[in-house]
C-alpha positions in Angstrom: -24.2 -8.0 -8.7 -21.1 -9.6 -7.2 -18.7 -11.4 -9.4 -18.4 -15.2 -9.3 -14.7 -15.9 -9.0 -14.9 -19.6 -8.9 -16.0 -19.7 -12.4 -13.0 -18.1 -13.8 -10.6 -20.2 -16.0 -7.8 -18.9 -17.9 -9.7 -18.9 -21.2 -12.7 -17.1 -19.8 -10.3 -14.6 -18.2 -8.7 -13.8 -21.3 -12.0 -13.7 -23.4 -13.5 -11.3 -20.7 -10.7 -8.7 -20.8 -10.4 -8.8 -24.6 -14.2 -8.3 -24.7 -14.0 -5.2 -22.4 -11.4 -3.8 -24.5 -13.2 -4.4 -27.8 -16.2 -2.5 -26.3 -13.7 0.2 -25.0 -12.3 0.6 -28.6 -15.7 1.0 -29.9 -16.8 3.6 -27.3 -13.7 5.7 -27.9 -14.2 5.5 -31.7 -17.6 6.8 -31.0 -16.3 9.8 -29.1 -13.9 10.5 -31.9 -16.3 10.4 -34.8 -19.1 12.0 -33.0 -20.6 14.5 -35.5 -22.0 17.9 -34.5 -20.8 20.3 -31.7 -18.6 18.7 -29.0 -19.5 19.0 -25.2 -18.4 17.8 -22.1 -21.1 15.4 -21.9 -20.5 13.9 -25.3 -16.9 13.7 -25.6 -15.1 13.8 -21.9 -17.8 12.5 -19.6 -17.8 9.1 -21.9 -14.2 8.6 -20.9 -15.0 8.1 -17.4 -17.7 5.5 -18.4 -15.0 3.6 -20.2 -12.7 3.8 -17.4 -15.3 2.4 -15.1 -16.1 -0.7 -17.3 -12.5 -1.3 -17.5 -11.8 -1.0 -13.8 -14.6 -3.7 -13.4 -12.8 -6.0 -16.0 -9.6 -5.4 -14.0 -11.2 -6.5 -10.8 -12.5 -9.8 -12.4 -9.3 -10.6 -14.1 -5.9 -9.1 -14.0 -6.5 -8.6 -10.2 -6.2 -12.3 -9.9 -2.6 -12.2 -10.6 -2.0 -11.3 -7.0 -4.5 -13.8 -5.6 -5.5 -17.1 -7.5 -3.9 -20.4 -6.1 -3.8 -21.5 -9.8 -0.9 -21.0 -11.9 -2.5 -20.8 -15.1 -5.1 -18.3 -13.9 -2.3 -16.0 -12.6 -0.3 -16.3 -15.7 -3.3 -15.3 -17.8 -4.0 -12.5 -15.2 -0.8 -11.0 -15.7 -1.0 -11.3 -19.5 -4.2 -9.5 -19.5 -2.9 -6.8 -16.8 -0.1 -6.0 -19.3 -2.6 -5.9 -22.1 -5.0 -3.6 -20.1 -2.1 -1.3 -19.1 -0.9 -1.0 -22.8 -4.3 -0.3 -23.8 -4.3 2.5 -21.4 -1.1 4.0 -22.7 -2.3 3.8 -26.2 -5.4 5.8 -25.3 -3.7 8.8 -24.1 -1.4 8.8 -27.2 -4.2 9.0 -29.5 -4.0 12.1 -31.3 -7.6 12.2 -32.7 -8.9 11.7 -29.0 -6.7 14.4 -27.8 -7.9 16.8 -30.5 -11.5 15.9 -29.5 -10.9 16.6 -25.9 -8.8 19.8 -26.7 -11.9 21.3 -28.4 -13.7 20.8 -25.4 -10.9 22.3 -23.2 -10.8 25.3 -25.3 -14.6 25.9 -25.4 -16.4 28.4 -23.3 -18.3 25.6 -21.6 -15.1 24.3 -20.1 -14.6 27.7 -18.3 -18.1 27.1 -16.8 -17.6 23.5 -15.4 -17.0 22.9 -11.6 -16.8 20.4 -9.1 -15.6 17.0 -10.3 -16.4 17.7 -14.1 -13.9 20.5 -14.1 -11.3 18.3 -12.1 -11.9 15.4 -14.5 -11.3 17.5 -17.6 -8.3 18.9 -16.1 -6.8 15.7 -15.2 -7.5 14.3 -18.5 -5.7 17.2 -20.3 -2.7 16.6 -17.9 -2.7 12.9 -18.8 -2.5 14.0 -22.6 0.2 16.6 -21.7 2.3 14.1 -19.9 1.9 11.7 -23.0 4.0 14.4 -24.9 1.0 16.0 -27.0 2.6 19.3 -26.8 5.5 17.6 -28.4 6.7 16.7 -31.9 5.4 13.7 -33.5 8.8 11.5 -33.1 8.9 12.3 -29.5 5.3 11.2 -28.9 6.2 7.9 -30.9 9.3 7.2 -28.6 7.3 8.0 -25.4 4.5 5.4 -26.3 7.2 2.9 -27.0 9.1 3.6 -23.7 5.9 3.5 -21.6 4.8 0.3 -23.1 8.1 -1.3 -22.2 7.6 0.1 -18.7 4.3 -1.8 -18.4 6.0 -5.0 -19.5 8.8 -4.5 -17.0 6.6 -3.8 -14.2 4.1 -6.9 -14.7 7.4 -9.3 -15.0 9.0 -7.5 -11.9 6.0 -8.0 -9.7 5.8 -11.7 -10.9 9.2 -12.5 -10.1 8.5 -11.3 -6.5 5.3 -13.1 -6.1 6.7 -16.5 -7.4 10.1 -16.5 -5.8 10.8 -19.3 -3.2 13.7 -19.9 -1.0 13.9 -21.2 2.7 16.3 -21.4 5.4 16.7 -24.9 7.0 16.5 -25.2 10.7 16.4 -27.7 13.4 14.3 -27.5 16.6 17.4 -26.3 18.4 17.9 -23.5 15.9 14.4 -22.2 17.1 15.6 -21.2 20.6 13.8 -18.0 21.6 10.5 -18.9 19.8 7.4 -20.4 21.0 6.2 -23.8 20.2 3.4 -22.4 17.9 6.0 -20.9 15.7 7.5 -24.4 14.6 4.1 -26.0 14.6 3.2 -23.7 11.6 6.5 -24.2 9.7 6.6 -26.7 6.9 8.7 -29.7 7.5 12.2 -30.0 5.9 13.3 -33.1 3.9 15.4 -34.2 6.7 13.6 -35.4 9.9 13.4 -32.9 12.5 14.0 -30.1 10.3 12.0 -26.9 9.4 11.6 -24.6 6.4 11.5 -21.1 7.3 9.9 -19.4 4.0 10.2 -15.8 2.9 6.7 -15.1 4.0 6.3 -12.6 6.7 4.8 -14.6 9.2 7.8 -16.8 9.3 10.3 -14.2 8.9 9.4 -11.5 11.2 9.0 -13.6 14.3 12.3 -15.1 13.7 14.1 -12.0 13.3 12.4 -10.7 16.6 13.1 -13.7 18.6 15.9 -16.3 17.3 18.6 -16.2 19.9 21.1 -17.7 17.2 22.6 -14.3 15.6 24.2 -16.3 12.6 20.9 -17.7 11.7 19.3 -14.2 11.8 21.8 -13.2 9.5 21.4 -16.1 7.1 17.6 -15.6 7.2 18.1 -11.7 6.5 20.6 -12.1 3.7 18.1 -14.7 1.9 15.3 -12.1 2.4 17.1 -9.3 1.2 18.1 -11.4 -2.0 14.8 -12.3 -3.0 14.4 -12.3 -7.0 17.8 -10.5 -7.2 19.1 -12.3 -10.2 15.7 -12.0 -12.3 14.9 -8.5 -11.1 18.3 -6.6 -11.2 18.4 -6.1 -15.0 14.7 -5.5 -15.1 15.1 -2.4 -12.6 18.1 -1.4 -14.4 16.2 -1.1 -17.7 13.3 0.7 -15.9 15.6 3.4 -14.4 17.2 4.0 -17.9 13.8 4.4 -19.5 12.5 6.5 -17.0 15.5 8.9 -17.4 15.0 8.9 -21.2 11.4 10.1 -20.6 12.2 12.8 -18.4 15.1 13.7 -21.1 12.4 14.0 -23.9 10.4 16.4 -21.8 13.5 18.2 -21.1 12.9 17.9 -17.2 15.8 17.3 -14.9 14.5 13.9 -13.5 11.8 11.3 -13.8 10.8 12.7 -10.3 9.9 15.9 -11.9 7.8 14.1 -14.5 5.8 11.9 -12.0 5.3 14.4 -9.2 3.2 16.8 -11.5 0.5 14.6 -10.1 1.2 14.6 -6.4 0.8 17.1 -3.5 4.6 17.9 -3.1 4.6 18.9 -6.7 8.5 18.6 -7.1 11.5 16.6 -5.4 12.9 19.6 -3.9 9.8 19.8 -1.5 10.5 16.6 -0.6 14.0 17.1 0.1 13.1 20.1 2.4 10.6 17.8 4.3 13.3 15.4 4.7 15.7 18.0 6.1 13.3 19.1 8.7 13.3 15.6 10.1 16.4 13.7 9.4 18.9 15.5 11.9 16.6 14.8 14.9 15.7 11.2 13.8 19.6 10.5 13.3 20.3 11.8 16.7 17.4 9.8 18.1 18.5 6.6 16.1 22.0 6.7 17.1 21.1 6.6 20.7 19.0 3.8 20.1 21.6 1.9 18.4 24.0 2.6 20.8 21.9 1.3 23.5 21.0 -2.1 21.8 24.9 -2.3 20.7 25.8 -2.7 24.6 23.4 -5.5 24.7 24.8 -7.1 21.8 28.4 -6.6 23.0 27.4 -8.4 26.5 25.8 -11.4 24.4 28.6 -11.8 21.7 31.4 -9.5 22.2 30.8 -7.4 19.0 29.5 -4.0 19.5 28.4 -3.4 15.8 24.9 -3.8 15.6 23.6 -5.1 12.2 20.5 -5.0 10.3 19.8 -8.6 11.5 20.2 -7.5 15.1 17.9 -4.6 15.7 14.7 -6.3 15.7 15.9 -8.7 18.1 17.3 -6.5 20.7 14.2 -4.3 20.2 12.2 -7.3 21.2 14.3 -7.8 24.2 13.9 -4.3 25.4 10.4 -4.3 25.0 10.4 -7.5 27.5 12.5 -6.2 29.8 11.8 -2.6 30.1 8.0 -2.6 29.1 6.9 -6.0 30.1 5.9 -6.4 26.5 6.7 -10.0 25.0 5.1 -9.8 21.4 4.5 -13.7 21.7 2.4 -13.3 25.0 0.9 -10.1 23.5 -0.2 -12.0 20.5 -2.2 -14.5 22.7 -4.8 -11.7 23.5 -5.3 -10.7 19.5 -6.7 -13.7 17.8 -7.7 -12.4 14.4 -11.5 -12.9 14.6 -11.6 -10.9 17.7 -9.5 -8.4 16.1 -11.5 -8.2 13.1 -14.6 -8.1 15.4 -13.1 -5.0 17.3 -12.2 -3.1 14.0 -15.6 -3.5 12.9 -17.3 -2.4 16.2 -15.1 0.7 16.4 -15.5 1.8 12.8 -19.0 0.9 13.1 -19.6 3.3 15.9 -17.7 6.0 14.5 -18.6 6.0 10.8 -22.3 4.9 11.2 -22.2 1.6 9.2 -23.0 -2.2 10.0 -21.0 -5.1 8.5 -22.6 -8.3 7.5 -20.8 -11.5 6.4 -22.1 -12.8 2.9 -22.0 -16.4 1.9 -21.4 -17.8 -0.1 -18.5 -15.7 -1.4 -17.9 -17.2 -4.7 -14.2 -15.9 -4.2 -11.1 -16.7 -5.7 -10.0 -19.1 -2.6 -11.7 -20.8 0.3 -9.9 -18.7 3.0 -11.7 -15.3 1.7 -14.5 -13.9 3.6 -16.9 -11.3 2.0 -18.7 -8.5 4.0 -21.5 -6.2 3.1 -21.5 -2.7 4.4 -24.7 -0.6 5.0 -25.3 2.9 6.3 -27.1 2.5 9.6 -29.3 5.6 9.5 -30.4 5.4 5.8 -30.2 1.6 5.3 -28.3 2.3 2.1 -26.0 -0.2 0.8 -22.6 1.3 0.9 -20.3 -1.5 -0.6 -18.6 -4.8 -0.2 -15.4 -6.0 0.6 -13.2 -9.0 0.5 -10.6 -10.3 3.3 -8.1 -12.7 2.2 -5.7 -12.7 5.1 -3.4 -15.9 4.9 -0.3 -16.8 2.9 -0.2 -19.2 0.1 2.0 -20.1 -2.8 2.0 -17.4 -5.6 -0.1 -14.9 -3.6 0.9 -11.4 -3.2 3.6 -11.4 -0.4 2.8 -8.5 1.8 -0.4 -6.5 2.5 -2.4 -4.1 0.5 -5.9 -3.3 -0.8 -7.3 -3.3 -4.2 -10.4 -1.7 -5.7 -12.3 -4.2 -7.6 -15.5 -2.1 -8.5 -14.6 1.5 -8.0 -17.4 3.7 -6.8 -18.8 5.9 -9.6 -21.6 7.2 -11.4 -23.2 4.6 -13.9 -26.0 4.9 -16.4 -28.5 4.0 -13.7 -27.1 5.9 -10.7 -24.4 5.5 -8.2 -22.5 2.2 -8.3 -21.6 0.7 -4.9 -17.8 -0.2 -4.5 -16.1 -3.5 -4.3 -12.7 -4.0 -2.8 -10.4 -6.4 -1.3 -7.5 -6.8 1.2 -4.7 -9.3 0.7 -2.5 -9.9 3.7 -0.2 -12.6 5.1 -1.1 -13.6 8.7 -0.4 -16.9 10.3 -3.0 -19.2 9.4 -5.1 -20.8 12.1 -4.8 -24.5 12.7 -7.3 -27.1 14.0 -6.0 -26.5 17.5 -4.8 -22.7 17.5 -6.4 -19.6 16.2 -4.4 -17.1 14.0 -2.7 -14.9 16.6 -1.7 -11.5 15.4 1.3 -9.8 16.9 0.6 -6.1 17.8 2.5 -5.0 14.7 0.2 -7.2 12.6 -3.0 -5.6 14.2 -1.4 -2.3 13.1 -1.0 -3.7 9.5 -4.6 -5.0 9.4 -6.0 -1.5 10.7 -3.8 0.2 8.1 -5.1 -1.7 5.1 -8.7 -1.5 6.4 -8.1 2.2 6.5 -7.8 1.9 2.7 -10.9 -0.3 2.4 -12.8 2.4 4.0 -11.7 5.1 1.7 -12.7 2.8 -1.2 -15.9 1.8 0.4 -17.0 5.5 1.5 -15.9 7.0 -1.8 -18.8 8.8 -3.5 -16.7 9.9 -6.5 -18.6 10.6 -9.8 -15.5 9.3 -11.8 -13.8 6.2 -11.2 -10.2 8.1 -11.4 -11.3 9.9 -8.0 -12.4 6.5 -6.3 -10.5 4.2 -4.4 -6.8 5.4 -4.4 -7.7 8.3 -6.8 -6.4 11.1 -4.6 -3.1 12.5 -4.9 -0.5 9.8 -4.6 1.4 11.1 -1.8 -2.0 11.6 0.1 -3.2 8.0 -0.5 -1.7 6.7 2.6 -3.2 9.2 4.9 -6.5 7.5 5.3 -4.7 4.2 6.1 -2.1 6.0 8.4 -4.6 7.4 10.5 -6.1 4.0 11.3 -3.0 3.0 13.0 -3.5 5.4 15.8 -6.3 3.5 17.4 -4.2 0.4 17.9 -2.0 2.2 20.5 -5.1 3.4 22.7 -5.7 1.5 25.7 -9.4 2.3 25.7 -9.6 1.1 22.3 -7.8 -2.2 22.7 -9.1 -3.1 25.8 -12.5 -3.5 24.1 -11.4 -6.3 22.0 -8.1 -7.9 23.2 -9.0 -11.0 25.0 -6.9 -14.0 25.6 -7.8 -16.5 23.1 -7.7 -19.4 25.8 -9.1 -18.1 28.9 -11.3 -15.1 27.4 -9.7 -12.7 30.1 -9.4 -9.2 28.8 -5.7 -7.9 28.3 -4.7 -6.7 31.6 -4.9 -2.7 31.8 -1.0 -2.4 32.8 -0.3 -4.7 29.8 -2.0 -2.3 27.4 -0.6 0.7 28.8 2.9 -0.7 28.7 2.4 -1.7 25.1 1.1 1.9 24.4 4.2 3.2 26.0 6.5 1.0 24.3 5.2 2.7 21.0 8.0 5.2 21.2 10.8 2.7 21.5 13.1 3.1 18.7 11.1 5.1 16.7 14.2 6.8 15.6 15.4 3.7 13.9 12.4 2.9 12.3 11.4 6.2 10.9 14.9 6.8 9.6 14.5 3.2 7.9 11.5 4.9 6.0 13.5 7.9 5.2 16.3 5.7 3.8 13.7 3.7 1.4 12.3 7.0 0.2 15.9 8.3 -0.2 16.7 5.1 -2.3 13.7 5.9 -4.7 14.7 9.7 -5.0 18.4 8.7 -5.6 17.2 6.5 -8.4 14.6 8.8 -9.8 15.3 12.2 -8.6 17.7 15.3 -9.6 21.3 15.2 -8.9 24.1 13.0 -10.1 23.1 9.7 -11.9 23.9 6.7 -9.6 24.0 3.2 -10.1 21.4 1.1 -8.2 24.3 -0.3 -6.2 25.5 3.4 -5.4 22.1 4.6 -4.4 21.6 1.5 -2.3 24.8 2.1 -0.5 24.2 5.7 0.1 20.5 5.5 1.1 21.0 2.7 3.4 23.8 4.5 5.2 20.9 7.1 6.2 19.6 4.4 8.2 22.6 3.9 10.0 23.1 0.3 9.4 25.9 -1.3 7.3 24.7 -2.6 4.0 24.9 -6.3 3.9 27.3 -7.1 1.0 26.1 -9.7 -1.6 22.3 -8.5 -1.1 20.4 -6.7 -3.5 17.0 -5.4 -1.5 15.6 -3.4 -4.5 14.9 -6.6 -6.6 12.1 -7.3 -4.0 11.2 -3.5 -3.4 7.9 -3.6 -5.1 7.2 -0.2 -4.4 9.7 1.3 -7.2 6.7 0.3 -9.4 3.7 2.4 -8.7 5.4 4.4 -5.8 8.3 5.3 -8.0 9.2 9.0 -7.1 6.8 8.6 -4.6 7.9 6.4 -1.5 8.3 9.5 0.5 4.5 9.5 0.6 4.3 7.0 3.5 5.9 9.6 5.9 4.4 12.5 4.1 1.0 11.3 4.4 1.6 10.2 7.9 2.0 13.9 8.6 -1.5 14.5 7.5 -2.8 11.3 9.1 -1.4 12.4 12.5 -2.9 15.9 11.9 -6.3 14.5 11.1 -6.1 12.4 14.1 -5.4 15.3 16.3 -8.8 16.4 16.1 -10.1 12.9 17.3 -7.7 13.4 20.3 -9.1 17.0 21.0 -12.7 15.9 20.6 -12.9 12.0 21.6 -11.0 9.3 20.0 -14.2 7.4 19.3 -16.4 10.4 19.0 -19.0 9.5 16.4 -19.2 13.2 15.4 -15.8 13.6 14.2 -15.9 10.2 12.6 -18.8 11.1 10.7 -17.2 14.4 9.8 -14.0 12.5 8.6 -16.2 10.5 6.5 -18.1 13.3 5.0 -15.1 15.6 4.4 -12.4 13.1 3.5 -13.3 9.7 2.7 -16.5 10.4 0.6 -15.0 13.4 -1.7 -12.0 11.0 -2.1 -9.9 12.4 -5.0 -12.8 14.6 -6.3 -11.3 17.5 -4.5 -7.6 18.6 -3.8 -6.1 16.8 -0.8 -5.3 20.1 0.9 -9.1 21.3 0.3 -10.2 17.9 2.0 -7.8 18.5 4.9 -9.0 22.2 5.4 -12.3 20.9 5.3 -12.2 18.6 8.2 -9.9 20.2 10.4 -11.2 23.7 10.0 -7.8 25.3 9.6 -4.6 24.8 7.5 -3.1 21.5 8.0 0.5 21.4 9.7 3.0 19.0 10.9 2.8 19.7 14.7 1.1 16.3 15.6 3.7 14.3 13.6 6.7 16.1 14.9 5.5 15.8 18.6 5.1 12.1 18.2 8.7 11.6 16.9 9.9 13.8 20.1 10.9 16.7 17.5 10.0 20.0 18.4 7.3 21.8 16.0 
């Protein structure tokens, strides 16, 4: 049964979450108080059912802190998100529950478990170890206190980013280089003939790519890099101190050593080796790219020092002059509805499903669409997902996917999952559709990869559904989807001019694909620099202040750090992806490796598509990520495809 989000009020949201937590408390108490012999079925498996109920409660309440247009609902959602997260902290610190699960783990039955049951018990015991149950009572008390404070900090940090507002005020003349359609979607300023450029991506990215006035690109970039700086700097400083304290309690070298027990890489030293294998070649590549664009800058301005607010502009100029790729012109072939239809058609053929729009959506906003997914061969209902694609005040400001009902085994059998995409693409007007730049097409495909992962999951327990794989593998099913966005035979199927209906010219598609490698050194090195910032703050080695870590990490990206800005204040990945941002590039290695099978056997080959669905997406986190990869690839995974793409010999 789909939830009616239109009926939610702040009071109903709070009451619903409180009821779910009360029931969960009763269920946990029943487990602990159980008389007679303990077994996996009566002690450990019920924890999966409890987590399923609370995951559904999250999707109906706390999730709305990212999506609701109502300030009061968002406030109530964040309040309940904090309450739910703290409940989860309290759960793993319960000594009576640990003793009950420990009894099962030490039993003869535990040795006979296999599959997801065995994995669930192992992961549950790991949760208890990471909560300090092998430490003394004072250490456990302190750990609980610190973890609860981390929850509070994370909720407040995210809220400050979502609700931050700032604008660059410009005139029509200041928009030189941008198409009329861009100014038409901007908010008007207080003074006549002025416009407001917000901090939303549909405003910022086109301006940075196309605005000819360098001083305005700098002004906008500085504002963007300073979002929520005053509010979030002290929260981030406290967060890093607490994480270090937790590592010290466990007598570990760093927070990364603590967090990475749950990841494929296992320790920060492995990540450092990974970076060492790609950074030198990427640096050489990026230096050449920067030198090339610096010459263009010198011709225009007399200044030969390329800044961070320059490279997107000159990247755009090179795409136009050398590849015939004008992002604004290319966007005319990518109206959002067509892109969605093309994405659905592609994935329908490859993965054996059909998509059906559901009305009424009963969603949290009128812009949201709802889709039902059905398996073509069996007629089985696979799942639902929402798409909420346009910016609005208070909404999550980037693009991401959420599990709202995770796939799991319920009392009456398998429960079909429900998930949702939140993104921020240009909203259509009465006269003009939403036109996506190609990089936005890539973003949409990326996030839809997460939706497919959540939708196809056949996990028994919720913790292995949705994003329930190792955290540094979770991006692989989204990274792989990006590859189809560069294939001429795929783009030519759905890219049609929004006015004439003419298909995108074959030569333009080929030029677009050829331009894919342009400035890849810069773009990938920037990803490394973000991952290094994360590791400088959370990994081993000398303790750095955030400012020191920022300066050192940004130097890796080869651009001078703009003074008086504080990017980490709006770097939401420092909560959730902490000691894990490297996972984007790490997972891209495996996404590219998996896509290499499609390249070998046919990039839209339904047999390969179904193998990918069966061996990777459906098991989800129920198996080790390396096992998923071996099962699909038929060999050990490697980085050859990733290194070839970057122009680095394997």
